[in-house]
N, C-alpha and C positions, 0 to 999 in steps of 0.2 A: 790217355797219353799225358794229359795235363796233370792228373792226379798222381802220376808216377814220378813227377819231378821233385826236386828238393823242397820247394815251397808249395807245391800243389796248385799253382796258379801262374798265369802268364798275362801280359798286356799286349793288345793287338790294335793296330790301326790299319785302314784299308785305303789305298790310293789307286786311282785309275790314271792312265797317262798316255801320251802320244808323242808328238814332236817336242822340240826344245821350247820350254816355257809353258807346255800344256800338261799340267798335273792337277788333278782334282781329288781332294781328300773327301772321300765318300763317308767314311766313319772315323771319328776321332778316337783317341786311345780309350779302350775299354778293358776292364779287368775280367778275365775268364777264369773263374774259380770253381766251376761245376757245370753240370748239364744245363741247368736253367739259364745261366749267363751265356753259355755257348749257343743255345737255341735262340735266345733273344738277339744276339749279335747276328746270327745267320738269318733270322727273319727280317730284321731291319735291312740288312744288306740285300736280300732277295727282292725287297719291295722298292729299292732305290733304282732310279733310272740309270741305264748304262750310258756312260759318257764315251765320246770318241773324238778323234782329231787326226789331222794329217801328219805324215812322217813318223819316224821312230827315234826317240832319244832316250836310250837306256841311261846314258850319262846324265841327262837332265833329271831323270827320276832319282838316281843316286844322290846327286847334288841337292835335290829337293828333300830327300828322305833323311839325310844325315842330321840336320838341325832338329828333326822331329823327336830325336832321342833325348834332347836337352829340355829341362824344365817342363816335363810333361806330367809330373806327379808320380812317376814310377822310377824305381832304381832296380835294374835287372842285372843278373850275373852274366847274361849273354845278350848281345845286340845283333839282330839279324834282319837283313833286307831280303825278302823273297821277291824275285823278279820272274814274271812269266810273260812271254811274248812270242810272236811268230816271225820275227825278222831281225836283222842286225841293226846296230846303231847307224843312223844316217844323218843326224842333225845334232847340233850342240858340240861340245868338246868331245874329244876322243873318249871312248868308253874306258880305255885303259887308264887315262888320266883320272877320271872320276873314281875308278876302282882303287887306285893308289891312295886317294884321299880317304876312302872308307877304311882301307886296311890300316892306314896310319892312325885312325881313331879306334882301332880294334873292333871294327864292325865287320861281320861276316856277310858276304853276299852269296846266296844260294839261287839256283836257277831252275826254271821249268820251261824249256823251249818246246814249242808246239810245231812238230814237223808236219808239213802239209803241202799239197800241190795246188792250192787255190791261187788263181791268178791275182796279182796286185791290181789296184785301180788303173795303173798305167798299162796293163796288159802283159806285164812281164812276169816271169815265174819267180817263185820264192828262192831264197838262197839255199843251195845244196849244203848238206851236212851242218845244219844249224846247231845241232847238238855239239859238234866239235868247236864251232865258233863260241858257243856259250862256255864250254869247258876251258878254252884257251884265253878268251877275251873278256868274259863277264864275271864268272864266279871267282871268289878269292877270300882270303882271311882264314882264321882258325877253323878247321873242320869243314870247309866249304865243299858242297857237293851239288849235283843236279840230278833230276829225274826227267826223263823224256816222255812227252805225250806224243804218240805216233800219229795222231790226227785230232781234230777238234772233238770228235766223239769220245776219244780216249782221255780227254782232259780231266774229267771227273775222277776217274780211277787214279790218274797220275798225281793229282794234287792231294787227294786224300792220303795216298800212300806216302807221299813226300812229307806232308805235315805230321803224320803219325810218327815217322822216324825222327823227324826234326825236333818236334816238341818233346818226345820222350828221350831224345839224345841217345838212340840205340845205335848199335853197330850196323853198318850199312851192308846190304846184300850185294852180290856181285854185279847186278844190273845197274846199280847206281855208280856214278863216277865221282870219286872223291878228289878234290883238288890236290895236285902234287906240288903246288907252289909253296916255297918257303914263307913262313909267316912274316919275316922281317924284310924280305926282299921285295923290290918293285916287280910285279909280275909282268911277263912278256908273253907274246904269242908263241908257245912252244910247240903246239900241235895243230895249228891251223895255217896251212900253206898259203892261203889267199891273203892273209894279213888281217889284223884287227880293224883296219880302215876300209874294208871291202864295201861296207854299206855306203860310206861317203863317196867312194869312187864310182860305185854303180849309179848312185843318184846323179853325180856330176856328168857321167856319160849320157844318161837319159836326157838331161837338160841340154847338153851339147847337141844331141841328135834332134831334139825338139827345135832348138834355135836354127839348126841348119835346114829344117824342113819349112821354116817360115819364109 
């Protein structure tokens, strides 16, 4: 996929994230220009400890990622933030505000939501139709799309498929959802009836219930 591009190489960085202010750059920018470089990147990543934290701030990740494109030693023809997660934004600024900042800088946001029925630490169920939330509230910019992982076991298949199409810049098959948002307009939640602030409202409701139980 990398070799089929115009330049035959890409630059990649890898960030793990959680709530607002919790972003960990695991690997700084690396040039991937062949199988050896790709394997080295994968090996270093696989040996790195997995970071975690409370809450979910997709907006915080976007805000953190945007400056990473500047003064990093590379100049690309496309700038893409790939976001994978299993829940909606519930801390930091609204995800749509951060997305608008990315679009204004001509940065595309692609998504890989992980659909699952695993209970949250609070005991609550995950958000229904997370794929629709990502489509309406997260992805955006030129050519934005998402690929759905139907559970955690399906994640490997989904991310491999997504990266192959993304890096090679191929036409997307029907199972993938391309963003219908205009490139110049500020995106709004067109296809998610619960609203793009559903994560924040759910968290607030839990806190209120917790306070009432004290």
